[in-house]
C-alpha positions as CSV (number, residue, x, y, z in Angstrom):
1,M,124.9,119.9,107.9
2,L,123.4,117.1,109.9
3,N,125.2,115.8,112.9
4,K,125.4,112.1,113.8
5,Q,122.4,112.1,116.1
6,Q,120.2,113.9,113.5
7,K,121.2,111.3,110.9
8,T,120.2,108.6,113.4
9,V,116.8,110.2,113.9
10,L,116.3,110.2,110.1
11,V,117.2,106.6,109.8
12,V,114.9,105.6,112.7
13,I,112.0,107.6,111.1
14,G,112.6,105.8,107.8
15,L,112.5,102.4,109.6
16,I,109.3,103.3,111.4
17,L,107.6,104.4,108.2
18,L,108.7,101.2,106.5
19,V,106.3,99.3,108.9
20,P,103.0,100.6,107.4
21,F,104.5,100.6,103.9
22,I,105.4,96.9,104.1
23,A,102.1,96.1,105.9
24,M,100.2,97.8,103.0
25,Q,101.7,95.2,100.6
26,F,100.3,92.3,102.6
27,T,96.9,93.4,104.0
28,S,94.1,95.7,103.0
29,E,93.6,96.7,106.6
30,V,96.5,99.2,106.4
31,Q,95.5,101.9,103.9
32,W,97.8,104.9,104.1
33,T,97.9,107.6,101.4
34,F,100.9,109.6,100.4
35,F,99.5,112.4,102.7
36,D,99.5,110.0,105.6
37,F,103.1,109.3,105.2
38,V,104.0,113.0,104.9
39,V,102.1,113.8,108.1
40,A,103.7,110.9,109.9
41,F,107.1,112.0,108.7
42,V,106.6,115.6,109.8
43,L,105.3,114.5,113.2
44,L,108.1,112.0,113.8
45,L,110.8,114.5,112.5
46,S,109.6,117.2,114.8
47,V,109.5,114.9,117.8
48,G,112.9,113.3,116.9
49,F,114.7,116.6,116.3
50,S,113.1,118.3,119.3
51,C,114.1,115.4,121.6
52,E,117.6,115.5,120.2
53,W,117.8,119.2,120.8
54,I,116.5,118.7,124.4
55,L,119.2,116.1,125.0
56,R,121.9,118.5,123.8
57,K,120.7,121.6,125.6
58,V,119.3,120.5,128.9
59,Q,121.9,119.6,131.5
60,S,119.9,117.8,134.1
61,N,119.1,114.1,133.3
62,R,115.9,114.4,135.2
63,Q,114.8,117.4,133.2
64,R,115.8,115.7,130.0
65,L,113.7,112.7,130.8
66,L,110.7,114.9,131.8
67,F,110.8,117.0,128.7
68,C,111.3,114.1,126.3
69,F,108.5,112.2,128.0
70,L,106.2,115.2,127.7
71,L,107.1,115.6,124.1
72,V,106.4,111.9,123.3
73,F,103.2,112.0,125.3
74,V,101.9,115.0,123.3
75,F,103.0,113.2,120.1
76,G,101.0,110.2,121.2
77,L,97.9,112.3,121.8
78,I,98.2,113.9,118.4
79,W,98.9,110.6,116.6
80,A,95.8,109.0,118.4
81,E,93.6,111.9,117.4
82,L,94.7,111.7,113.8
83,A,94.2,107.9,113.8
84,I,91.0,107.4,115.7
85,G,89.7,110.7,116.9
86,I,89.9,110.4,120.7
87,F,89.0,114.1,121.2
88,G,86.5,114.3,118.3
89,T,88.1,117.2,116.5
90,P,87.6,117.8,112.7
91,F,91.2,116.4,112.2
92,A,90.2,112.9,113.3
93,G,90.9,110.1,110.8
94,S,87.7,108.2,111.3
């Protein structure tokens, strides 16, 4: 069963994914496929639940902040690589 924080994470993920979905209705510049939404959902879900777990398990506020920052930073690097290919891996979106 999901706790309140996990339900909040799911709602926030849904709201974040609504942004590109709505943008696709109004412009041709946003062209996400179903697979793009699945990948984004999995990435956001893993970051959201990991950060929620860190906030529950880590006692020190400084460590909580550090771990969550590192988690979001790595997420940003992965997202940027998938979107524009900043590292030039075969996973790059462009």
